[in-house]
N, C-alpha and C positions, 0 to 999 in steps of 0.2 A: 346307689348314686355314684356315678363315675364322672370323670372329666379332668380338666387341668386343675391341679391342686391349688395353684396360686390364684387362679380366677375364682375358684370355690371359696377360698379364704376371703377374698375381697368382697364377694357377694354376701357371705355370712356376716362379715364385720359391718357391712352397710345395713343389712336388715336388723342386726342387733342394735345398731346405733339409731336408726331412723324408723324402724318398724317395717311392716310389709311394703313392698314396692309394686308399682304397676307391672304388668307383664311386658309392656313396652320397654320399661327400664331394664327388666331382666333380659329381654331379647337384645337390646342395645349392648349391654355388657357382654353377653355370650358371643355375639358376632363381631363387635367393633372395639372391644377393649384394646387400647393401643399396644399393650404388651402380650396379652394372653387370649384375645378374642379369636374366633374362628378365622376371620379374614386376615387377621394380622399374622397368624402363625400356622394354621392347619389346613387352610382351604386347598382342596385338590379337585381338579376338573379333568374330565376325560375318562378313558377306559380304565386307568389305574386310580381314579379318584372317586369322589363321592357321587357325582352326577355329571350328566352331559349338558352342554349348551349347543345350540344350532351351529355356531361357527366351528365348534370342535368336531361335529359330526362329519361335515364335508365342506371344502373350500367354496363350493358353488353358492352357499348362502351369502357369504360376504361379497363374492363376485357379482351376484345379481343385484344385491342392495347397492353395491358400489356403482353399478351401471345405471340404476335408477337415479342415483344422486348425480352422476355425470350428465345424464340426459337433461337434468334440470339446472345445471350449473350456470349456463349462459342466461337463462331466464331470471335467475336469482341475482347473479352478479356478472353482467356482460363483460366486464373488464376488472382488473385489479385483483386484490386478494379474495380468495374463497376459503371459508373455514368449515371444517368438520369437527364437531365436538362430540367425542364418544364418552359417555358417562358410565363408569363401571366397566372397565375393559378386560376383566378377568385376567387371563394370562397373555393378552395381547394378540390372540389368534385372529380375531376379526380385523383388527388394524393391519396385521401382517398380510393377510390374504387380499384385503382391499388395496393397500398401497402397492403390493407386488403386481396386482392386475393393472393398476394405473400406470406403473412403470412400463408395462408392456403395451397397453391399449390406449392410454390417455396421457401421454407425456406433456401435452400442453396444459391440461388441468393440473397435473402434478407440479408443474413449475410454479404455479401461483397458489398452491394449496398450503394452508396452515392446518395441521392436525393437532388438536388439543385433547388430551386424555384427562378426565376428572377421576381421581382415585385417592381415597383417604388412607388405605392400608399400605404401610411401608413395604411389607413383604410382597404384596402383589405388584407394587411399582418396580421393585427389583426384578421380578420375573418378566414383567412387560419390557423393561429396558434391555434385559438380556435377550429376549425373543426378537426384539425389533432392532438390535444393534446393527445387523447387516444393512438394513434400510437407512438407519441413521448415518452409517459410514458412507452411504451412497448419496447423501445429501437431503434425505427426507426431512422436512421441517416438522418435528414432533415436540410438543411441549406438555409437561405434566403440571397439573394444579390439584390441590387437595379438595376443593369444593367449588360448586357452581357459583357460590357467592364471591369467589375470587375473580370472576369475570366482571368487567365493567358493565353497567346498565346499557342496553341497546348497542352493544359492541360487536355482536356476531352477525355477519352476513353469510349465510350458508345453511348447514344442516346440523341439528343437535339430535343425537340418537343414543339409544340404550337398548340393551338386550339382557333380559333377566336381571334387572337392577331393582325395580320397584318392589318386586315380590319379597325382597330381603330387607326392606325398611322395617323398623320395629313397629309392631301393631299393638293396639289395645284390644284386649279380649273382653267380650261382654256376654251376658246371658239374660234372657227375659224371664222375670218371675211375676207372680200374680200382682205384686205391689209395684211393679215397674222394672226398668232396666237396671241391671247391676253390673259393675265392673269386676273383673277377676284380678285380684292382687296376689303376689307371691310372698309367702312367709316361710318360716322355718320352725319345725317342731319334731321332736323325737328323731333327730338325725336325718331329716329329709325335708325337701321343699314341699310346701302345702299350698293349696289354692284357697283364697279367702274372698268371699263376695262382699262388696261394699258399695256405697253410692259412687257414681262415676267421678273420676278426678278431672275430667275434661268434658266439653259439650258434646258428648257422644249421642245423647238422645236427639239433639238437633241435627246431627249427621243423618239419622234415619228419617227425621221429619222432612228434611229438605228433599229427600228422595220419595216421599209419600209412602214410606214403608213402615210396617210394624212387625217385629219379630213375634213368632208364636211363643206361647208359654213353654219354657224349657229350652228354646232354641239358642244356640251359641253362635257367635259371629266374631269377626275381626274388623277393626276400624283402623285404617292406615292414615292417620293424620299427617305423618311425615311426607307421604306421597303428595298431599295437597300443597304443603309448603314448598316441596321440591318443584312441582310443575309451575307454581307461581314464580319461583325464582328463575326457572328455565325461560319462561315466557318474557320475563322482564329483561333478560340478557340478550334475547334475540331481537335484532333490528329488522331483518328481512330474511325470510326463508322458511324452513320446515323443522318440525319436531317429529321424530319417528320413535315410538315406544313399542317394543316387542316384549311380550311377557305372557305368562299364563294367567288367565283370569276371565272375567265375564262382564257383561252389562250388570248393573245393580239389580235389575229385576231377576236375573238368573242367579247371581251370586248369593243373594239373600232369600232365595226361594225355600219353601219348607223342605224340599228334598235335601238341602244341605243343612240339616238340623244341628250337626255337630261342628259347623264351621269348616275351614279349609286348611288349618295349620298343619304343616308337614315338616318332617326332619329327614335329612339325607345323610347317609353315612355308608361309604364303600358300596355304592350302587344299591343299597337297601333303603326302604322308606318306612317311617314310623310316624306316629302322632304323639310321641313322648319327648317333650323338650327338656325334661328335668334329669336327663342322663347325658353322659358324654359332653358335659358343659364345656364350651369352647372348642369342641372337637367335631361337631356336626353342624351342618347347615340347618337353619330354621327359616321357613318361608310361609307365606300366605297368599292366596290368589288375589289378583288385583281387581279393584272396582273401577273399571274403565269409565263408567258413567260419571262418577265423582271426579275422576281425573280430568275428564273433558270439561266439566262445569268449572272446576278450579282454574283450568287453563284459560278459560274465557275471561276470567277476572284479570289476567295478565295480557290480554289481547290475542290469545291463540284461538283461532277458529278451526273447527273440525273439517278436515279435508276428506277423511274417510276412515272407516273402521271395518276390519275384516279379519279373517284368520290366516295363519301362516300358509296353509295349503293353497288357498285362493290367491294370496299375495304372490307366492312363488310361481304359481301357474300363470298369473298375469304377466310376470316378468320373463316368462319363456323357459322355465326349467325343463319343459318337455323336450325342447330341442337339445338339451345337454345330454339326454339319454341316447341320442343318435350315435351309433357306432360303438355303444357299450353293450357287452353281452348281458342279457337280462339276469343270468344266474351269477354274475360276478359280484365280488364283495363291494366294488365301487357302486354298482347299481343298488345294492341292498342299503348302503349307507345313504345314498341320495333319496331313496324311497322312505327312509326313516324320517326325513324332514317333512314328508307329505302324509304320513299315515293318518287316516281319519280317526283311528282309535288311539292316537298318540299325539306327537308333536304337531301334526298338521292342523288339528282343530282345537287342541288345548291351548296352543299359543295364539294370541291375538295380536293384531297390528293396529295401532292408533296413530294416524297421521294428522298433524295440525299445522296450520300455516299462519304467517303474520307478515304484514307489510307488503302484501301482494295478493292478487286475485287467486281464488282456489285453482291450483294447477290440475291438469289432467294427468294422472299417474297411471303408468302401465300396470303397476301392482294392484290397482284398484279396479281394473277392468272386469275381472272375474270375481264375483262376490256372492256370499250367501246372505249377507245382511249389510246394512250401512247405517247412516245416522238415525234412521227411524228405529232400528233395534237398540241402538245405544241409549236413546232417550225414552224407551218404552216405559209407560207407567208413571212418568214424572208428573208432579202437579204442574199446572199451567204456569205458575209463577216461577218455577224452577227451570223451565225450558229456556235454553240460551236464545237470545235474540238472533235471528238469522239462521237458526238451525234448519228451518223448513227450506230455505233457499239452497242449502247444501245437500239436501236429500236427493239421491239419484235413483 
Protein backbone atom coordinates (compact mmCIF):
# COMPACT_ATOMS: atom_id res chain seq x y z
CA UNK A 1 0.00 0.00 0.00
CA UNK A 2 1.40 3.36 -1.05
CA UNK A 3 0.22 6.94 -1.22
CA UNK A 4 0.18 10.25 0.57
CA UNK A 5 0.96 9.33 4.17
CA UNK A 6 -1.17 12.14 5.60
CA UNK A 7 -4.20 11.10 3.57
CA UNK A 8 -3.69 7.47 4.54
CA UNK A 9 -3.66 8.45 8.21
CA UNK A 10 -6.90 10.42 7.80
CA UNK A 11 -8.62 7.50 6.09
CA UNK A 12 -7.43 4.98 8.67
CA UNK A 13 -8.54 7.19 11.56
CA UNK A 14 -11.97 7.53 9.96
CA UNK A 15 -12.39 3.80 9.42
CA UNK A 16 -11.20 3.01 12.93
CA UNK A 17 -13.65 5.54 14.35
CA UNK A 18 -16.69 4.92 12.12
CA UNK A 19 -16.18 1.46 10.70
CA UNK A 20 -16.06 0.60 6.98
CA UNK A 21 -16.90 3.44 4.59
CA UNK A 22 -18.56 3.33 1.17
CA UNK A 23 -16.28 3.26 -1.84
CA UNK A 24 -17.80 6.61 -2.81
CA UNK A 25 -16.48 8.08 0.46
CA UNK A 26 -13.08 6.50 -0.15
CA UNK A 27 -12.95 7.90 -3.68
CA UNK A 28 -14.11 11.34 -2.51
CA UNK A 29 -11.25 11.51 -0.01
CA UNK A 30 -8.67 10.12 -2.44
CA UNK A 31 -9.50 12.66 -5.14
CA UNK A 32 -10.90 15.70 -3.35
CA UNK A 33 -9.49 15.91 0.18
CA UNK A 34 -8.79 19.68 0.44
CA UNK A 35 -5.20 19.16 1.56
CA UNK A 36 -4.02 15.81 0.28
CA UNK A 37 -6.45 14.64 -2.42
CA UNK A 38 -5.26 13.96 -5.95
CA UNK A 39 -6.87 17.03 -7.50
CA UNK A 40 -5.71 19.26 -4.67
CA UNK A 41 -2.06 18.33 -4.82
CA UNK A 42 -0.97 15.78 -7.42
CA UNK A 43 -3.09 16.02 -10.60
CA UNK A 44 -0.96 16.07 -13.74
CA UNK A 45 -2.43 16.31 -17.24
CA UNK A 46 -0.69 15.99 -20.60
CA UNK A 47 2.46 14.28 -21.90
CA UNK A 48 4.30 14.56 -18.58
CA UNK A 49 1.23 13.76 -16.51
CA UNK A 50 -1.06 10.87 -15.73
CA UNK A 51 -3.49 11.12 -18.65
CA UNK A 52 -4.53 13.15 -21.67
CA UNK A 53 -7.69 15.17 -22.22
CA UNK A 54 -8.91 16.28 -25.65
CA UNK A 55 -8.04 19.98 -25.09
CA UNK A 56 -4.48 18.92 -24.20
CA UNK A 57 -4.14 16.80 -27.33
CA UNK A 58 -4.69 19.63 -29.85
CA UNK A 59 -6.14 23.19 -29.82
CA UNK A 60 -8.55 22.26 -32.63
CA UNK A 61 -10.87 20.62 -30.07
CA UNK A 62 -11.56 23.86 -28.19
CA UNK A 63 -11.63 25.91 -31.40
CA UNK A 64 -14.33 23.76 -32.98
CA UNK A 65 -16.45 23.56 -29.82
CA UNK A 66 -15.99 27.32 -29.44
CA UNK A 67 -17.16 27.90 -33.01
CA UNK A 68 -20.26 25.76 -32.36
CA UNK A 69 -21.03 27.93 -29.33
CA UNK A 70 -20.43 31.13 -31.31
CA UNK A 71 -22.78 29.96 -34.07
CA UNK A 72 -25.57 29.61 -31.49
CA UNK A 73 -24.85 32.70 -29.39
CA UNK A 74 -27.28 35.01 -31.18
CA UNK A 75 -30.08 32.44 -31.04
CA UNK A 76 -29.57 32.03 -27.30
CA UNK A 77 -28.91 35.68 -26.45
CA UNK A 78 -29.43 38.14 -29.36
CA UNK A 79 -28.07 40.97 -27.21
CA UNK A 80 -26.62 41.57 -23.79
CA UNK A 81 -24.43 39.28 -21.76
CA UNK A 82 -23.64 35.75 -22.96
CA UNK A 83 -22.17 33.30 -20.46
CA UNK A 84 -20.02 30.21 -20.83
CA UNK A 85 -19.71 28.09 -17.68
CA UNK A 86 -16.91 25.54 -17.82
CA UNK A 87 -17.19 22.99 -15.03
CA UNK A 88 -13.90 21.33 -14.15
CA UNK A 89 -11.38 23.23 -16.27
CA UNK A 90 -8.28 21.14 -15.66
CA UNK A 91 -5.26 23.33 -16.28
CA UNK A 92 -7.28 25.96 -18.15
CA UNK A 93 -6.25 24.67 -21.57
CA UNK A 94 -9.75 24.55 -23.09
CA UNK A 95 -10.57 28.06 -21.88
CA UNK A 96 -7.25 29.37 -23.16
CA UNK A 97 -7.70 27.96 -26.67
CA UNK A 98 -11.35 29.01 -26.91
CA UNK A 99 -10.87 32.58 -25.66
CA UNK A 100 -7.78 33.07 -27.83
CA UNK A 101 -9.79 31.96 -30.87
CA UNK A 102 -12.56 34.39 -29.93
CA UNK A 103 -10.06 37.26 -29.69
CA UNK A 104 -9.03 36.51 -33.25
CA UNK A 105 -12.33 35.47 -34.86
CA UNK A 106 -15.26 36.62 -32.67
CA UNK A 107 -14.36 39.95 -31.02
CA UNK A 108 -18.01 40.98 -30.86
CA UNK A 109 -18.97 37.89 -28.90
CA UNK A 110 -15.90 38.21 -26.67
CA UNK A 111 -16.90 41.76 -25.76
CA UNK A 112 -20.15 40.56 -24.19
CA UNK A 113 -18.89 37.22 -22.92
CA UNK A 114 -18.67 36.28 -19.27
CA UNK A 115 -16.63 33.11 -18.72
CA UNK A 116 -17.15 31.28 -15.42
CA UNK A 117 -14.96 28.39 -14.29
CA UNK A 118 -16.35 26.03 -11.64
CA UNK A 119 -13.43 24.48 -9.76
CA UNK A 120 -13.20 23.18 -6.20
CA UNK A 121 -9.48 22.28 -6.09
CA UNK A 122 -7.31 25.20 -4.99
CA UNK A 123 -4.24 23.78 -6.71
CA UNK A 124 -5.99 23.59 -10.07
CA UNK A 125 -7.39 27.11 -9.67
CA UNK A 126 -3.86 28.43 -9.26
CA UNK A 127 -2.73 26.64 -12.42
CA UNK A 128 -5.74 27.89 -14.36
CA UNK A 129 -5.19 31.48 -13.29
CA UNK A 130 -1.52 31.28 -14.21
CA UNK A 131 -2.32 29.77 -17.61
CA UNK A 132 -5.02 32.34 -18.34
CA UNK A 133 -3.20 35.38 -16.97
CA UNK A 134 -2.31 36.77 -20.44
CA UNK A 135 -5.99 36.72 -21.41
CA UNK A 136 -7.05 38.26 -18.11
CA UNK A 137 -4.52 41.05 -18.63
CA UNK A 138 -6.08 41.69 -22.06
CA UNK A 139 -9.50 42.17 -20.51
CA UNK A 140 -11.11 38.73 -20.70
CA UNK A 141 -13.91 38.43 -18.12
CA UNK A 142 -13.15 35.21 -16.25
CA UNK A 143 -14.63 34.37 -12.87
CA UNK A 144 -13.95 31.40 -10.58
CA UNK A 145 -16.53 29.72 -8.33
CA UNK A 146 -16.08 26.55 -6.23
CA UNK A 147 -19.45 24.92 -6.99
CA UNK A 148 -22.36 25.02 -9.42
CA UNK A 149 -24.54 25.69 -6.37
CA UNK A 150 -22.87 29.10 -6.08
CA UNK A 151 -24.69 30.19 -9.23
CA UNK A 152 -28.13 31.68 -8.71
CA UNK A 153 -31.11 29.69 -9.96
CA UNK A 154 -32.06 30.42 -13.60
CA UNK A 155 -29.17 32.90 -13.85
CA UNK A 156 -27.26 31.54 -16.86
CA UNK A 157 -28.05 32.46 -20.44
CA UNK A 158 -25.53 30.69 -22.60
CA UNK A 159 -23.70 27.35 -22.52
CA UNK A 160 -22.63 25.19 -19.58
CA UNK A 161 -19.99 22.66 -20.59
CA UNK A 162 -17.65 20.05 -19.14
CA UNK A 163 -14.99 17.71 -20.46
CA UNK A 164 -13.93 14.66 -18.44
CA UNK A 165 -15.56 15.91 -15.26
CA UNK A 166 -18.38 13.47 -14.53
CA UNK A 167 -16.16 10.37 -14.76
CA UNK A 168 -14.24 11.58 -11.70
CA UNK A 169 -17.28 12.01 -9.44
CA UNK A 170 -17.23 9.52 -6.54
CA UNK A 171 -19.12 6.31 -7.33
CA UNK A 172 -20.77 3.60 -5.27
CA UNK A 173 -19.58 0.12 -6.24
CA UNK A 174 -22.03 -2.76 -6.20
CA UNK A 175 -22.06 -6.48 -6.94
CA UNK A 176 -25.02 -8.79 -7.56
CA UNK A 177 -25.24 -11.88 -5.38
CA UNK A 178 -27.86 -14.69 -5.28
CA UNK A 179 -29.67 -12.95 -2.40
CA UNK A 180 -29.66 -9.54 -4.08
CA UNK A 181 -27.61 -6.42 -4.70
CA UNK A 182 -24.73 -5.74 -2.32
CA UNK A 183 -22.65 -2.61 -1.93
CA UNK A 184 -18.86 -2.72 -1.62
CA UNK A 185 -17.51 -0.94 1.46
CA UNK A 186 -13.85 -0.22 2.28
CA UNK A 187 -12.39 -1.44 5.56
CA UNK A 188 -8.95 -2.02 7.04
CA UNK A 189 -7.37 -5.28 8.18
CA UNK A 190 -3.84 -6.63 8.48
CA UNK A 191 -2.24 -3.40 7.25
CA UNK A 192 -4.25 -3.12 4.07
CA UNK A 193 -7.55 -1.87 2.72
CA UNK A 194 -10.14 -4.60 2.26
CA UNK A 195 -13.50 -4.76 0.49
CA UNK A 196 -16.58 -5.71 2.49
CA UNK A 197 -19.96 -6.52 0.95
CA UNK A 198 -23.03 -5.30 2.82
CA UNK A 199 -26.58 -4.06 2.18
CA UNK A 200 -26.61 -0.86 0.09
CA UNK A 201 -26.25 2.45 1.92
CA UNK A 202 -28.32 4.31 -0.71
CA UNK A 203 -31.22 3.49 -3.10
CA UNK A 204 -28.90 1.72 -5.52
CA UNK A 205 -31.31 -1.07 -6.43
CA UNK A 206 -33.87 1.55 -7.49
CA UNK A 207 -31.22 3.05 -9.78
CA UNK A 208 -31.19 -0.14 -11.85
CA UNK A 209 -34.94 -0.71 -11.58
CA UNK A 210 -35.54 2.71 -13.18
CA UNK A 211 -33.42 1.59 -16.10
CA UNK A 212 -35.19 -1.76 -16.38
CA UNK A 213 -31.90 -3.55 -15.75
CA UNK A 214 -30.78 -6.35 -13.48
CA UNK A 215 -27.13 -7.24 -13.08
CA UNK A 216 -26.10 -10.84 -13.54
CA UNK A 217 -24.96 -12.88 -10.54
CA UNK A 218 -21.37 -11.87 -9.74
CA UNK A 219 -21.47 -8.77 -11.97
CA UNK A 220 -19.91 -5.60 -10.56
CA UNK A 221 -20.87 -2.07 -11.50
CA UNK A 222 -20.54 1.55 -10.44
CA UNK A 223 -23.41 3.91 -9.59
CA UNK A 224 -22.69 7.64 -9.88
CA UNK A 225 -25.32 9.32 -7.71
CA UNK A 226 -23.22 12.51 -7.60
CA UNK A 227 -23.65 12.86 -11.38
CA UNK A 228 -27.42 12.91 -11.02
CA UNK A 229 -27.32 15.59 -8.32
CA UNK A 230 -24.86 17.58 -10.44
CA UNK A 231 -26.95 17.61 -13.64
CA UNK A 232 -30.05 18.60 -11.67
CA UNK A 233 -28.12 21.55 -10.23
CA UNK A 234 -26.79 22.47 -13.67
CA UNK A 235 -30.29 22.39 -15.15
CA UNK A 236 -31.71 24.54 -12.37
CA UNK A 237 -29.03 27.21 -12.94
CA UNK A 238 -29.56 27.43 -16.71
CA UNK A 239 -32.28 29.85 -17.79
CA UNK A 240 -31.81 29.54 -21.54
CA UNK A 241 -29.21 27.73 -23.59
CA UNK A 242 -27.31 24.46 -23.78
CA UNK A 243 -25.50 21.98 -21.58
CA UNK A 244 -22.69 20.06 -23.32
CA UNK A 245 -21.15 17.09 -21.48
CA UNK A 246 -18.14 15.34 -23.03
CA UNK A 247 -16.84 12.25 -21.26
CA UNK A 248 -16.11 8.60 -21.71
CA UNK A 249 -19.10 6.41 -21.11
CA UNK A 250 -22.08 4.70 -22.68
CA UNK A 251 -25.83 4.42 -22.71
CA UNK A 252 -27.08 2.42 -19.73
CA UNK A 253 -27.86 -0.61 -21.91
CA UNK A 254 -24.22 -0.75 -23.03
CA UNK A 255 -22.60 0.29 -19.75
CA UNK A 256 -24.27 -2.42 -17.66
CA UNK A 257 -24.19 -5.14 -20.31
CA UNK A 258 -22.84 -8.56 -19.27
CA UNK A 259 -19.68 -7.90 -21.28
CA UNK A 260 -18.65 -5.40 -18.58
CA UNK A 261 -18.90 -7.95 -15.80
CA UNK A 262 -16.18 -6.30 -13.70
CA UNK A 263 -17.42 -2.72 -14.02
CA UNK A 264 -15.40 0.14 -15.48
CA UNK A 265 -13.37 1.56 -12.56
CA UNK A 266 -9.90 2.62 -13.73
CA UNK A 267 -6.90 4.40 -12.22
CA UNK A 268 -4.40 6.55 -14.12
CA UNK A 269 -0.83 7.19 -13.08
CA UNK A 270 1.98 8.45 -15.33
CA UNK A 271 0.24 7.33 -18.54
CA UNK A 272 -0.39 3.82 -17.20
CA UNK A 273 -3.79 2.32 -16.43
CA UNK A 274 -4.80 -0.09 -13.67
CA UNK A 275 -7.92 -1.22 -11.84
CA UNK A 276 -6.29 -0.97 -8.39
CA UNK A 277 -7.62 1.98 -6.35
CA UNK A 278 -6.01 0.96 -3.07
CA UNK A 279 -2.48 2.00 -3.93
CA UNK A 280 -0.94 5.44 -4.57
CA UNK A 281 -3.73 6.93 -2.43
CA UNK A 282 -4.09 10.61 -3.35
CA UNK A 283 -1.47 10.25 -6.07
CA UNK A 284 -3.45 8.67 -8.92
CA UNK A 285 -6.67 9.50 -10.72
CA UNK A 286 -9.70 7.25 -10.18
CA UNK A 287 -12.52 7.21 -12.73
CA UNK A 288 -15.57 5.25 -13.87
CA UNK A 289 -17.42 5.40 -17.18
CA UNK A 290 -20.48 7.66 -17.31
CA UNK A 291 -24.06 6.39 -17.56
CA UNK A 292 -25.38 8.93 -20.08
CA UNK A 293 -28.91 7.51 -19.97
CA UNK A 294 -29.31 8.27 -16.27
CA UNK A 295 -27.67 11.66 -16.81
CA UNK A 296 -30.30 12.49 -19.43
CA UNK A 297 -33.18 11.27 -17.25
CA UNK A 298 -32.01 13.29 -14.24
CA UNK A 299 -31.45 16.34 -16.43
CA UNK A 300 -35.05 16.26 -17.57
CA UNK A 301 -36.14 16.64 -13.96
CA UNK A 302 -34.48 20.08 -14.06
CA UNK A 303 -35.97 21.06 -17.43
CA UNK A 304 -33.15 19.86 -19.69
CA UNK A 305 -34.29 18.21 -22.92
CA UNK A 306 -31.94 16.06 -24.95
CA UNK A 307 -30.73 17.82 -28.08
CA UNK A 308 -28.51 14.99 -29.20
CA UNK A 309 -26.13 12.22 -28.20
CA UNK A 310 -23.16 11.11 -30.29
CA UNK A 311 -19.47 10.30 -29.99
CA UNK A 312 -16.49 12.61 -30.27
CA UNK A 313 -15.49 11.33 -33.71
CA UNK A 314 -18.84 12.19 -35.29
CA UNK A 315 -19.21 15.40 -33.28
CA UNK A 316 -15.88 16.77 -34.53
CA UNK A 317 -16.56 15.54 -38.06
CA UNK A 318 -19.85 17.43 -38.04
CA UNK A 319 -18.00 20.53 -36.87
CA UNK A 320 -15.67 20.34 -39.88
CA UNK A 321 -12.43 18.97 -38.47
CA UNK A 322 -11.62 17.46 -41.87
CA UNK A 323 -11.00 20.92 -43.32
CA UNK A 324 -8.41 21.53 -40.59
CA UNK A 325 -6.24 18.80 -42.13
CA UNK A 326 -5.94 20.76 -45.38
CA UNK A 327 -2.39 21.92 -45.89
CA UNK A 328 -1.03 19.70 -43.10
CA UNK A 329 1.40 16.98 -44.09
CA UNK A 330 -0.26 13.62 -43.29
CA UNK A 331 2.96 12.30 -41.74
CA UNK A 332 3.45 15.34 -39.49
CA UNK A 333 3.19 15.32 -35.71
CA UNK A 334 0.34 17.84 -35.88
CA UNK A 335 -1.68 15.54 -38.12
CA UNK A 336 -1.00 12.63 -35.76
CA UNK A 337 -2.25 14.57 -32.73
CA UNK A 338 -5.39 15.68 -34.53
CA UNK A 339 -6.09 12.14 -35.65
CA UNK A 340 -5.74 11.02 -32.01
CA UNK A 341 -8.95 12.94 -31.25
CA UNK A 342 -10.78 10.88 -33.91
CA UNK A 343 -9.39 7.38 -33.49
CA UNK A 344 -12.21 4.80 -33.69
CA UNK A 345 -10.29 2.57 -31.28
CA UNK A 346 -9.61 5.42 -28.84
CA UNK A 347 -10.84 8.91 -28.09
CA UNK A 348 -13.06 9.10 -31.15
CA UNK A 349 -15.60 6.51 -29.98
CA UNK A 350 -14.84 6.09 -26.28
CA UNK A 351 -15.74 9.73 -25.64
CA UNK A 352 -19.40 10.62 -25.97
CA UNK A 353 -21.10 14.00 -26.31
CA UNK A 354 -24.46 14.67 -24.67
CA UNK A 355 -26.11 17.99 -25.57
CA UNK A 356 -29.19 19.22 -23.70
CA UNK A 357 -31.21 22.42 -24.12
CA UNK A 358 -33.54 24.50 -21.98
CA UNK A 359 -35.72 27.56 -22.50
CA UNK A 360 -35.55 27.31 -26.29
CA UNK A 361 -36.54 24.99 -29.15
CA UNK A 362 -34.11 22.19 -29.98
CA UNK A 363 -31.38 23.88 -32.04
CA UNK A 364 -29.86 22.37 -35.18
CA UNK A 365 -26.20 21.75 -34.28
CA UNK A 366 -23.47 21.16 -36.81
CA UNK A 367 -21.82 18.79 -34.37
CA UNK A 368 -24.84 16.49 -34.49
CA UNK A 369 -25.13 16.26 -38.28
CA UNK A 370 -22.88 13.23 -38.58
CA UNK A 371 -24.00 10.63 -36.08
CA UNK A 372 -23.78 6.90 -35.33
CA UNK A 373 -26.68 7.06 -32.87
CA UNK A 374 -29.01 9.56 -31.27
CA UNK A 375 -31.76 9.70 -28.64
CA UNK A 376 -33.09 6.31 -29.69
CA UNK A 377 -29.82 4.67 -28.57
CA UNK A 378 -29.64 6.72 -25.40
CA UNK A 379 -33.01 5.43 -24.18
CA UNK A 380 -32.77 1.88 -25.58
CA UNK A 381 -34.28 -0.72 -23.29
CA UNK A 382 -35.86 1.71 -20.83
CA UNK A 383 -39.19 0.79 -19.25
CA UNK A 384 -41.99 2.83 -20.78
CA UNK A 385 -42.56 4.79 -17.56
CA UNK A 386 -38.90 5.87 -17.47
CA UNK A 387 -38.76 7.29 -21.00
CA UNK A 388 -38.76 11.10 -20.78
CA UNK A 389 -41.78 12.87 -22.20
CA UNK A 390 -40.94 14.36 -25.55
CA UNK A 391 -38.04 12.01 -26.23
CA UNK A 392 -39.67 10.70 -29.40
CA UNK A 393 -39.99 14.21 -30.79
CA UNK A 394 -36.25 14.73 -30.38
CA UNK A 395 -35.31 11.54 -32.21
CA UNK A 396 -33.77 12.25 -35.60
